[in-house]
C-alpha positions in Angstrom: 0.0 0.0 0.0 1.2 3.5 -0.8 1.8 5.7 2.2 0.9 9.4 2.3 3.6 11.7 1.1 4.9 14.7 2.9 2.5 17.7 2.8 3.2 20.3 0.0 5.2 23.4 1.1 2.9 26.1 2.3 2.7 29.4 0.4 3.4 32.7 2.0 5.6 33.6 4.8 7.6 30.7 6.4 7.4 29.7 10.0 9.6 31.1 12.8 13.2 30.2 12.5 14.7 27.7 15.0 15.8 29.1 18.3 19.4 30.1 18.4 19.9 30.2 14.6 18.0 33.3 13.6 19.6 36.7 13.2 19.0 39.6 15.6 16.2 41.8 14.5 17.3 45.4 13.9 14.9 48.3 14.2 13.6 50.2 11.2 16.4 52.3 9.7 19.0 49.5 9.6 20.9 50.5 12.8 21.0 48.8 16.1 19.7 50.6 19.2 23.1 50.2 20.8 25.0 51.9 18.0 24.4 55.5 19.0 23.1 57.3 22.1 19.6 58.8 22.0 19.8 62.3 20.5 17.4 63.7 23.0 18.8 61.8 26.0 15.9 59.3 26.0 14.0 57.0 23.6 10.4 56.3 22.7 9.4 53.0 24.1 8.1 51.2 21.0 8.4 47.7 19.6 9.7 47.1 16.1 8.3 44.5 13.7 10.4 41.7 12.2 11.9 42.8 8.8 10.3 39.8 7.1 6.8 40.8 8.3 7.0 44.4 7.1 5.9 43.7 3.5 2.5 42.4 4.6 1.7 45.5 6.6 0.7 49.1 5.8 4.3 50.1 6.3 5.4 47.8 3.4 2.9 49.4 1.1 4.0 53.0 1.8 5.7 54.7 -1.1 8.8 56.9 -0.9 6.6 59.9 -1.7 4.4 59.4 1.3 7.4 58.9 3.6 9.2 61.8 2.1 6.2 64.0 2.6 6.3 63.2 6.3 10.0 64.0 6.5 9.5 67.3 4.7 7.2 68.3 7.6 10.3 69.3 9.7 10.8 66.2 11.9 14.5 66.3 11.4 15.1 69.7 13.1 16.8 68.3 16.1 17.7 71.7 17.5 14.0 72.6 17.9 13.2 69.1 19.3 16.1 69.4 21.8 14.7 72.7 23.2 11.3 71.1 23.7 12.1 67.5 24.9 15.6 67.5 26.4 15.5 67.6 30.2 17.9 70.0 32.0 19.3 68.7 35.3 18.9 71.1 38.3 21.6 71.6 40.9 20.8 70.2 44.3 20.0 72.6 47.1 22.8 71.2 49.2 25.5 72.2 46.6 27.4 75.4 47.2 28.5 77.8 44.5 31.9 76.2 44.3 30.3 72.7 43.8 31.1 71.3 47.3 28.3 69.8 49.3 27.4 71.0 52.8 27.8 68.3 55.4 25.0 68.1 58.1 26.1 67.3 61.7 24.9 63.9 62.8 22.1 64.0 65.5 21.9 61.5 68.3 19.0 59.1 68.3 17.5 57.8 71.5 14.2 56.4 70.2 13.7 53.6 67.7 12.6 54.4 64.2 8.9 53.3 64.6 8.4 55.1 67.9 10.0 58.3 66.6 7.9 58.2 63.4 4.6 57.8 65.2 5.4 60.6 67.7 6.5 62.9 64.9 3.2 62.4 63.0 1.3 63.4 66.2 3.4 66.5 66.8 3.0 67.6 63.2 -0.8 67.1 63.4 -1.4 69.4 66.4 -3.4 72.5 65.6 -1.8 74.4 68.5 1.9 74.9 68.8 3.7 72.6 71.2 4.8 75.3 73.5 1.3 76.6 73.9 0.0 73.1 74.5 2.5 72.6 77.3 1.5 75.9 78.9 -2.2 74.8 78.8 -1.3 71.5 80.5 0.6 73.2 83.3 -2.1 75.8 84.0 -5.0 73.5 83.1 -6.3 76.2 80.7 -8.7 74.5 78.3 -8.8 77.6 76.1 -5.2 76.9 74.8 -6.0 73.3 73.7 -9.0 72.1 71.7 -10.6 68.8 72.2 -8.9 67.4 69.1 -5.5 68.4 70.3 -6.2 66.8 73.7 -7.1 63.5 72.1 -4.0 63.6 69.9 -1.7 64.7 72.7 -2.5 61.6 74.7 -0.6 59.6 72.1 2.7 61.3 72.8 2.8 61.0 76.5 6.0 59.0 77.1 5.6 55.5 78.4 7.8 54.0 81.1 10.0 52.4 78.5 10.5 55.7 76.6 11.1 57.6 79.9 14.0 55.2 80.7 15.6 55.9 77.4 15.2 59.6 77.7 16.4 59.8 81.3 19.6 58.1 80.5 20.8 61.0 78.3 22.7 63.8 80.0 24.2 65.6 77.0 23.2 68.9 75.3 19.7 69.0 74.0 20.9 70.5 70.7 22.6 67.3 69.9 19.3 65.3 69.9 16.9 65.1 67.0 13.7 67.3 67.1 11.6 64.3 68.1 13.7 63.5 71.1 13.7 67.1 72.2 9.9 67.4 72.0 9.5 64.1 73.9 11.8 65.5 76.7 9.7 68.6 77.0 6.5 66.6 77.4 8.2 64.3 79.9 9.0 67.2 82.2 5.2 68.0 82.7 4.2 66.3 86.0 1.1 64.0 85.8 0.6 64.9 82.1 -2.0 62.1 81.7 -4.2 63.3 84.6 -3.9 66.9 83.4 -5.1 65.9 79.9 -8.2 64.3 81.4 -9.0 67.4 83.5 -8.8 69.5 80.3 -11.0 67.0 78.6 -13.6 67.2 81.3 -13.7 71.0 80.8 -14.6 70.5 77.2 -17.1 67.6 77.3 -19.0 68.7 80.4 -20.8 71.6 78.8 -21.5 69.5 75.7 -22.9 66.7 77.8 -25.2 69.0 79.7 -26.4 70.7 76.5 -27.2 67.4 74.9 -29.1 66.0 77.8 -31.1 69.2 78.2 -32.0 69.4 74.5 -33.0 65.7 74.3 -35.2 65.9 77.4 -36.9 69.1 76.1 -37.7 67.4 72.8 -39.2 64.4 74.6 -41.2 66.5 76.9 -42.6 68.6 74.0 -43.5 65.4 72.0 -45.3 63.9 75.0 -47.3 67.1 75.5 -48.3 67.1 71.8 -49.4 63.5 72.0 -51.4 64.2 75.2 -53.2 67.3 73.7 -53.7 66.0 70.1 -57.4 66.2 69.2 -56.6 64.3 66.0 -55.1 61.3 67.9 -58.2 61.2 70.2 -60.4 61.3 67.0 -58.5 58.3 65.6 -58.7 56.3 68.8 -62.3 57.0 69.4 -63.3 56.1 65.9 -61.3 52.9 66.1 -63.2 52.0 69.3 -66.6 52.5 67.7 -65.6 50.6 64.6 -64.2 47.7 66.6 -67.4 47.3 68.6 -69.4 47.4 65.4 -67.3 44.7 63.7 -66.6 42.4 66.7 -70.1 42.5 68.4 -72.5 43.5 65.6 -73.3 46.9 66.9 -71.9 49.7 69.1 -75.1 49.9 71.2 -73.8 48.5 74.4 -70.1 49.4 73.8 -68.9 46.0 75.0 -65.3 47.3 74.9 -64.9 50.8 76.3 -61.2 51.3 75.8 -58.4 49.9 73.6 -54.7 50.1 73.4 -52.9 52.5 71.2 -51.4 49.7 69.1 -54.9 48.3 68.4 -55.1 51.0 65.6 -52.4 49.2 63.8 -54.5 46.0 63.6 -56.9 47.7 61.3 -54.6 47.4 58.4 -54.9 43.6 58.7 -58.7 43.8 58.4 -58.9 43.8 54.6 -61.9 43.7 52.2 -62.9 40.4 50.6 -62.3 41.3 47.0 -59.6 44.0 47.2 -56.7 43.3 49.4 -55.4 46.8 49.1 -58.4 48.2 51.0 -58.6 47.7 54.8 -60.4 49.1 57.8 -57.9 52.0 58.1 -59.4 53.4 54.8 -62.8 53.4 56.5 -61.3 55.7 59.2 -59.8 57.9 56.5 -63.1 58.1 54.5 -65.1 58.8 57.7 -62.7 61.6 58.7 -62.7 63.2 55.2 -66.5 63.2 55.1 -67.2 64.3 58.7 -64.1 65.8 60.2 -61.6 66.8 57.5 -59.8 69.1 60.0 -58.5 65.9 61.7 -56.5 64.7 58.8 -52.7 65.0 58.8 -52.2 63.4 62.2 -48.4 63.7 62.1 -48.6 67.5 61.8 -50.3 67.6 65.2 -47.2 66.2 66.8 -44.2 67.9 65.1 -41.6 66.8 67.6 -42.5 63.2 67.5 -40.0 62.3 64.7 -37.1 63.7 66.8 -38.2 62.2 70.1 -38.3 58.6 68.8 -34.6 58.8 67.8 -33.6 59.6 71.4 -33.0 56.4 73.4 -33.2 56.0 77.1 -29.8 54.3 77.0 -28.1 57.4 75.5 -29.4 59.5 78.4 -28.2 57.0 81.0 -24.7 56.9 79.3 -24.5 60.7 79.4 -25.4 60.8 83.1 -22.9 58.0 83.8 -20.1 59.9 82.0 -20.7 63.1 84.0 -20.8 61.1 87.2 -17.5 59.3 86.4 -15.8 62.6 85.6 -17.1 64.2 88.8 -15.8 61.2 90.8 -12.4 61.4 89.1 -12.0 65.1 89.9 -13.0 64.4 93.5 -10.3 61.8 93.7 -7.7 64.2 92.4 -8.6 66.7 95.0 -8.5 64.2 97.9 -5.4 62.3 96.8 -2.3 63.1 98.9 0.4 65.1 97.2 -1.8 66.2 94.3 -2.0 69.9 95.4 1.8 70.2 95.3 2.0 68.3 91.9 -0.7 70.4 90.3 0.2 73.7 91.7 -2.1 76.3 93.3 -3.5 77.7 90.1 -4.2 74.3 88.5 -5.7 72.9 91.7 -8.2 75.7 91.8 -9.3 74.7 88.3 -9.7 71.1 89.4 -11.9 72.2 92.3 -14.1 74.5 90.1 -14.6 71.7 87.5 -15.6 69.3 90.3 -18.3 71.6 91.6 -19.7 72.1 88.1 -19.7 68.4 87.3 -21.3 67.4 90.6 -24.0 70.1 90.3 -24.7 69.2 86.6 -25.0 65.5 87.4 -27.6 66.2 90.2 -29.6 68.6 88.0 -29.6 66.4 84.9 -30.5 63.3 86.9 -33.6 65.0 88.3 -34.5 66.3 84.8 -34.2 62.9 83.2 -36.3 61.3 85.9 -39.0 64.0 85.7 -39.3 63.9 81.9 -39.2 60.1 81.9 -42.1 59.9 84.4 -44.1 62.4 82.4 -43.6 60.5 79.1 -44.6 57.2 80.9 -47.7 58.9 82.3 -48.6 60.1 78.8 -48.1 56.5 77.6 -50.5 55.4 80.2 -53.0 58.1 79.3 -53.2 57.2 75.6 -53.4 53.5 76.6 -50.1 52.4 75.1 -50.2 49.0 76.7 -53.0 46.9 78.3 -51.1 46.7 81.6 -50.4 50.2 82.7 -48.8 49.5 86.0 -45.6 51.3 86.7 -43.7 48.0 86.9 -44.5 47.2 83.3 -43.9 50.6 81.7 -42.2 50.6 78.3 -39.1 52.4 77.2 -39.5 56.0 76.3 -38.6 55.6 72.7 -40.9 52.6 72.2 -43.9 54.7 73.1 -43.0 57.4 70.6 -42.3 54.8 67.9 -45.9 53.4 68.5 -47.5 56.8 68.1 -45.4 57.5 65.0 -46.6 54.2 63.4 -50.2 55.1 64.1 -49.8 58.5 62.6 -48.1 57.2 59.5 -50.7 54.5 59.0 -53.6 56.9 59.3 -52.0 59.6 57.1 -51.1 57.0 54.5 -54.7 55.8 54.3 -55.9 59.4 53.9 -53.5 59.8 51.0 -54.8 56.6 49.4 -58.3 57.9 49.5 -57.4 61.3 48.0 -55.3 59.7 45.4 -57.9 57.2 44.1 -61.2 59.0 44.6 -63.2 56.7 42.3 -62.1 53.6 44.1 -63.3 54.9 47.5 -66.3 56.9 46.1 -68.9 54.2 47.2 -67.8 54.3 50.8 -67.5 58.1 50.8 -71.0 58.5 49.4 -72.5 56.0 51.9 -70.9 57.8 54.8 -72.0 61.2 53.5 -75.6 60.0 52.9 -75.8 58.5 56.4 -74.7 61.7 57.9 -77.2 63.7 56.0 -80.0 61.3 56.8 -79.2 61.4 60.4 -79.0 65.2 60.5 -82.4 65.5 58.8 -83.9 63.0 61.3 -82.6 65.0 64.2 -83.6 68.3 62.7 -87.2 67.0 62.0 -87.7 65.9 65.6 -86.5 69.3 66.9 -88.7 71.3 64.5 -91.8 69.2 65.4 -91.3 69.9 69.1 -90.7 73.6 68.5 -93.9 73.8 66.3 -96.1 72.3 69.0 -94.7 74.7 71.6 -95.3 77.6 69.1 -99.0 76.9 68.9 -99.4 77.0 72.7 -97.6 80.3 72.9 -99.8 81.8 70.2 -103.0 80.8 72.0 -101.7 82.3 75.2 -100.9 85.6 73.5 -104.3 85.7 71.8 -106.2 85.1 75.0 -104.3 87.8 76.9 -104.8 90.3 74.1 -108.6 89.6 74.1 -108.9 90.4 77.8 -107.1 93.7 77.5 -109.1 94.9 74.5 -110.6 98.5 74.9 -112.4 101.0 72.6 -110.1 103.1 70.5 -110.9 106.8 69.8 -111.3 107.8 66.2 -112.3 110.8 64.0 -110.6 114.1 63.1 -110.5 115.4 66.7 -108.2 112.6 67.8 -104.7 114.0 68.5 -102.8 110.8 68.8 -103.0 107.3 67.5 -104.6 104.8 69.8 -102.2 103.0 72.1 -101.3 99.4 71.2 -103.0 96.7 73.2 -101.1 95.5 76.2 -99.9 92.0 75.6 -98.5 89.9 78.4 -96.4 87.4 76.6 -96.0 84.2 78.5 -92.5 82.6 78.6 -92.3 79.9 75.9 -92.1 76.3 76.9 -88.7 75.0 76.4 -88.5 71.9 74.2 -86.9 68.8 75.6 -83.2 68.5 75.0 -82.7 67.1 71.6 -80.3 64.2 71.2 -77.3 64.9 69.0 -78.0 64.0 65.4 -74.3 63.0 65.0 -73.1 60.9 67.9 -69.5 60.4 66.8 -68.2 63.7 68.2 -64.7 64.1 69.4 -64.0 64.9 73.0 -62.4 68.4 73.2 -58.8 68.2 74.5 -58.4 69.3 78.0 -56.1 72.2 78.6 -54.8 70.8 81.9 -54.6 67.2 80.8 -56.5 64.2 82.3 -56.0 62.8 85.7 -53.5 60.0 86.3 -54.6 56.6 85.2 -57.2 57.8 82.7 -57.4 56.3 79.2 -59.2 56.7 76.0 -62.9 55.9 76.5 -62.3 55.1 80.2 -63.9 58.1 81.8 -67.7 58.1 82.0 -68.2 61.8 81.8 -65.8 62.1 78.8 -67.7 59.4 76.9 -71.0 61.3 77.5 -69.4 64.5 76.3 -68.3 63.0 73.0 -71.5 61.1 72.4 -71.5 58.2 74.8 -72.9 54.7 74.4 -76.5 55.8 75.1 -76.5 58.2 72.1 -74.6 55.8 69.9 -77.2 53.1 70.5 -79.7 55.2 68.5 -77.4 55.6 65.6 -79.0 52.8 63.5 -78.9 54.5 60.1 -75.3 55.3 60.5 -74.3 51.7 61.3 -76.4 50.3 58.5 -75.0 52.7 56.0 -71.4 52.2 57.1 -71.8 48.4 56.9 -73.5 48.6 53.5 -70.8 51.0 52.3 -68.0 48.6 53.2 -69.8 45.8 51.6 -70.3 47.7 48.4 -66.7 48.7 48.4 -65.5 45.2 48.8 -67.8 44.0 46.0 -66.2 46.6 43.6 -69.0 49.1 43.1 -68.2 51.4 40.2 -69.0 55.1 40.1 -69.1 57.7 37.4 -66.0 59.6 36.3 -67.4 62.9 37.3 -67.9 62.1 41.0 -65.5 63.7 43.4 -64.4 62.6 46.9 -67.0 63.9 49.3 -65.8 65.7 52.4 -62.8 67.4 50.8 -64.7 70.7 50.2 -66.1 73.3 52.5 -69.3 72.5 54.2 -68.5 69.0 55.3 -70.4 67.6 58.3 -69.2 68.2 61.9 -66.5 66.2 63.5 -67.4 62.7 64.5 -70.7 62.6 62.4 -71.9 59.7 60.4 
């Protein structure tokens, strides 16, 4: 059998030559890079192609005319290129005019390189000159050293190991490096660490007092706003009525007379059957827009609430503890033996003054925190934050503010939903509006009928009295004056019986002085009667039926015309709490 012959020789460029046998590749121009020095003192870092590969590239197809045109552009003027690209070497600053170098004297080194470098960085970063910092340390004058410099300076206080190295030197200071000289100056200040802490107390004491006072003021204002908010009372009272209607079929007997604050948050879980984006909170929003539009925007009624919920009880305790610890430290410095001589008379007076300020501030701030904390907890009990309102089960201060903030955001969000999608909530809005109007007409009719009956009796009384006093009246041309009017003794009208409020869902007006301790929403009998108590609510049959029907129609997806607007958003809406 015939075997396969060798493959035919390939056309085109041949493969790479064997290693060690090929010639060295010269750059374009035919000269080696080592033949001549660079005319400009440096070369362009490029890579030349193999001479055998040039013919297949754009460079192999260039004509002499094209290349010559580039050369005619002036690239060969080396004098001009030298002025632009040749670097001129500058003389060193150490060189003298005669060319000899100045020799620096050798400084003695007492510290290792790492320690010396770290200390040098700190000394260079001080905003206050070193001599002024040392003066502030000796006199305990906090005006000469800022808090940043105090924190940095604590890193250059010599340790025991560094002190031993510095104490062993007894030569001239000029022969040491700058870092050793500065370290020696700091080492000569007695009790430098304690002095730095005293200066730090002078800076942080005023800041700590200011922070605690500002935070407690914000919390106190927020608690007062929660306590006096008529909008918050409106939401809680409306939630109570709605819950009795849903859980027990009617609000006649008011089976539950008070609820916790966080019960309002449960309304968002009570969703309609056919639209999971609609819940009972939207019923509160629609009711408020129809009958009490002034009670929308609950968060605006408590402007300091957002700041108060960011203040934690732990932060106040930490601030008080820090002030207490600094006061104890200053007291220890005063009582420690030998401290008066070490500090000096002027510095010791500064220590005593700071101690009095710190002790007084701690006592005042502790009382302030306790007073405000108890007021916030009392407010939490008043708005029924938890079901167990005993003092042993009181919540943290910030937890109460967070709960109120959640209620405000939930209610305001529901109001925005209703305003944003008026057609979606139009059935519920119209049902609530119709219920309020029907109830108002019913109440007005009963009052008019009573007044009409009383008016007839008054008219009969006036007629009978006028008949008894009737007398002849002179007439004719000789009469000089008109006859006197008949004397009418008008009997006092009979007062109609007190009409029941046509709109039972009326908010309790906020008390100026605040409720008594232990009171909660719906807990006080007189307050329930003032805002339309259970007796009046029991006769609100049209309202309950309309509200129930409106929620049913809303859940079934009742459509409305495009031209309808959200009721209750214009002037002339019903009174607060109606419908």
